[in-house]
C-alpha positions as CSV (number, residue, x, y, z in Angstrom):
1,M,0.0,0.0,0.0
2,S,1.5,3.3,-1.1
3,R,1.8,6.3,1.3
4,E,-0.3,9.4,0.7
5,R,1.6,12.1,-1.2
6,C,1.7,15.7,-1.2
7,Y,0.5,16.9,-4.7
8,R,2.9,19.9,-4.8
9,C,6.2,18.5,-3.8
10,F,5.4,14.8,-4.3
11,W,7.0,13.7,-1.0
12,P,4.9,11.5,1.4
13,K,2.7,13.8,3.3
14,A,4.4,12.9,6.6
15,L,7.7,14.2,5.0
16,C,6.3,17.1,3.0
17,W,8.7,19.9,2.0
18,C,6.2,22.6,1.4
19,D,6.2,24.4,4.7
20,S,9.8,25.0,4.4
21,I,9.7,26.2,0.9
22,R,9.5,30.0,0.3
23,P,9.3,31.0,-3.4
24,M,12.0,33.7,-3.8
25,P,11.8,36.3,-6.5
26,T,14.4,36.7,-9.1
27,R,15.0,39.1,-12.0
28,A,15.7,36.1,-14.3
29,K,13.1,33.5,-15.3
30,F,14.1,30.1,-14.8
31,V,12.6,27.4,-17.2
32,F,13.2,23.7,-16.2
33,L,12.8,21.4,-19.0
34,M,12.2,18.0,-17.4
35,H,12.8,14.7,-19.2
36,P,9.9,12.3,-18.9
37,K,12.0,9.7,-17.1
38,E,12.8,12.3,-14.4
39,Y,9.1,13.3,-14.3
40,K,7.8,9.8,-13.8
41,D,10.6,7.9,-12.0
42,Q,12.1,10.9,-9.8
43,R,9.1,12.7,-8.4
44,T,11.3,13.9,-5.6
45,G,14.0,15.0,-8.0
46,T,15.9,18.2,-7.5
47,G,14.4,20.0,-10.6
48,R,10.9,20.0,-9.0
49,L,12.2,21.2,-5.6
50,T,14.1,24.0,-7.3
51,H,11.0,25.0,-9.4
52,L,9.1,25.4,-6.3
53,C,11.7,27.7,-4.7
54,L,11.6,30.2,-7.5
55,A,8.6,32.4,-7.8
56,D,9.1,33.0,-11.3
57,S,10.0,29.7,-12.9
58,E,8.3,27.2,-15.2
59,L,8.6,23.5,-15.5
60,H,7.8,21.7,-18.8
61,M,8.0,18.0,-19.4
62,G,9.3,16.6,-22.7
63,I,12.2,15.4,-24.8
64,G,12.2,17.6,-28.0
65,F,11.1,21.1,-27.4
66,D,11.0,22.5,-30.9
67,E,7.1,22.1,-31.1
68,H,6.5,23.0,-27.5
69,A,4.4,26.2,-27.6
70,A,5.3,27.7,-24.2
71,V,9.0,27.1,-24.6
72,Q,9.0,28.5,-28.1
73,A,7.1,31.6,-27.1
74,L,9.7,32.4,-24.5
75,I,12.5,31.8,-26.9
76,R,11.0,34.0,-29.5
77,D,9.6,36.8,-27.2
78,P,11.8,40.1,-28.0
79,A,11.4,41.1,-24.4
80,N,13.5,38.1,-23.4
81,F,17.2,37.3,-23.6
82,P,17.1,33.5,-23.6
83,M,20.1,31.4,-22.7
84,L,20.8,27.7,-22.0
85,L,22.7,26.6,-18.9
86,Y,25.0,23.8,-20.4
87,P,28.6,23.5,-20.3
88,G,30.8,23.4,-23.6
89,P,33.6,25.1,-25.3
90,L,31.4,28.0,-26.5
91,A,29.6,28.5,-23.2
92,R,30.0,31.9,-21.6
93,V,31.6,31.7,-18.2
94,L,29.8,33.4,-15.3
95,P,30.5,35.8,-13.8
96,G,31.8,38.1,-16.5
97,G,30.6,36.1,-19.5
98,V,27.5,38.1,-19.8
99,Q,27.4,41.9,-18.9
100,P,24.2,43.6,-17.7
101,A,24.3,46.1,-20.7
102,E,24.1,43.3,-23.2
103,L,20.7,42.4,-21.9
104,A,19.5,45.9,-23.1
105,G,16.5,45.9,-21.1
106,R,15.5,42.5,-21.9
107,R,14.6,39.8,-19.1
108,L,17.1,37.1,-18.9
109,V,15.5,33.6,-19.4
110,V,17.5,30.6,-18.4
111,F,16.7,27.3,-19.8
112,L,17.9,24.3,-17.6
113,L,17.6,20.6,-18.8
114,D,16.6,18.4,-15.9
115,G,17.5,14.8,-16.3
116,T,20.4,12.5,-16.3
117,W,23.3,13.7,-18.3
118,A,22.5,11.1,-21.0
119,C,18.9,12.3,-21.0
120,A,19.8,16.0,-21.1
121,A,22.2,15.4,-24.1
122,K,19.3,13.6,-25.9
123,M,16.9,16.6,-25.1
124,L,19.5,19.1,-26.5
125,R,20.1,16.9,-29.6
126,L,16.3,16.7,-30.5
127,S,15.8,20.4,-29.9
128,P,17.7,22.6,-32.5
129,S,16.0,25.8,-31.0
130,L,17.8,25.0,-27.7
131,Q,21.1,24.3,-29.5
132,R,21.0,27.8,-31.1
133,L,20.7,29.5,-27.8
134,P,23.8,31.1,-26.5
135,R,25.1,28.9,-23.3
136,I,26.2,29.9,-20.1
137,M,28.1,28.0,-17.4
138,F,30.0,28.6,-14.2
139,P,33.0,27.0,-12.6
140,P,31.6,24.9,-9.8
141,A,32.6,25.8,-6.3
142,A,32.6,22.1,-5.2
143,P,32.1,18.7,-6.5
144,S,28.3,17.4,-6.4
145,R,27.1,16.4,-3.1
146,F,24.2,14.3,-4.8
147,V,25.5,11.0,-3.7
148,I,22.5,9.0,-4.6
149,K,23.3,9.4,-8.3
150,Q,26.9,9.1,-9.9
151,Q,28.0,12.0,-11.9
152,P,29.7,11.2,-15.3
153,V,32.6,13.7,-14.7
154,T,33.9,15.9,-12.1
155,G,31.9,19.2,-12.1
156,C,28.6,17.8,-13.1
157,L,25.9,18.9,-10.6
158,S,22.2,18.2,-9.7
159,T,19.7,20.7,-11.0
160,L,19.2,22.2,-7.4
161,E,23.1,22.5,-7.1
162,A,23.5,23.9,-10.5
163,T,20.6,26.6,-10.1
164,H,22.2,27.6,-6.6
165,E,25.6,28.0,-8.2
166,L,24.1,29.9,-11.2
167,L,22.2,32.3,-8.8
168,L,25.4,33.0,-7.1
169,A,27.3,33.6,-10.4
170,L,24.4,35.8,-11.5
171,E,24.4,38.0,-8.4
172,R,28.2,38.4,-8.7
173,A,27.8,39.5,-12.3
174,G,25.1,42.1,-11.3
175,L,22.4,40.2,-13.4
176,D,20.2,39.0,-10.4
177,R,19.7,39.3,-6.8
178,Y,19.7,36.0,-4.8
179,A,17.3,36.7,-1.9
180,L,17.5,33.4,0.0
181,P,21.0,31.8,-0.8
182,E,20.6,29.2,2.2
183,Q,17.2,27.9,1.0
184,L,18.4,25.6,-2.0
185,P,21.4,24.2,-0.1
186,G,19.3,23.7,2.9
187,L,16.6,21.7,1.1
188,F,19.5,19.7,-0.6
189,H,21.0,18.8,2.8
190,R,17.6,17.9,4.2
């Protein structure tokens, strides 16, 4: 017999996270693109928890996003400055890789792929519109502490850890304000 679950955080009601989550405001919009395996098999995954912590974030499930109306609307909106958080040789390293003046009044919209590294690579391969976005990355401050999943190489982080590091880098770059820097690591440790 399965335990009753919270329909917001998907943890068993006796262990529900919701009372300890305070959605924080950010200047940037965060868009979590969740692989179906992560959605179905990892209901307590870090992407969902991170989404709940950010007041202006969206979570969309899929593999290819070129036909996803909401994702494409965010990419095409001239009021947005869309970027993909994904490492690579052409990725701009934060802080410093993106200057506030470059946004020219547009809102930074950061897309994050939520799934295993193999699933994230497939999502990117099947989404040319995401491939065309400028990429950002940051030097990780520490190795991942996500011990329940093995990382393919040093520097790979869970979605929650990556968002925390990204918010720190965006604040250092003058691109955002990280209102509750203890919340994401606190949830991760819990």
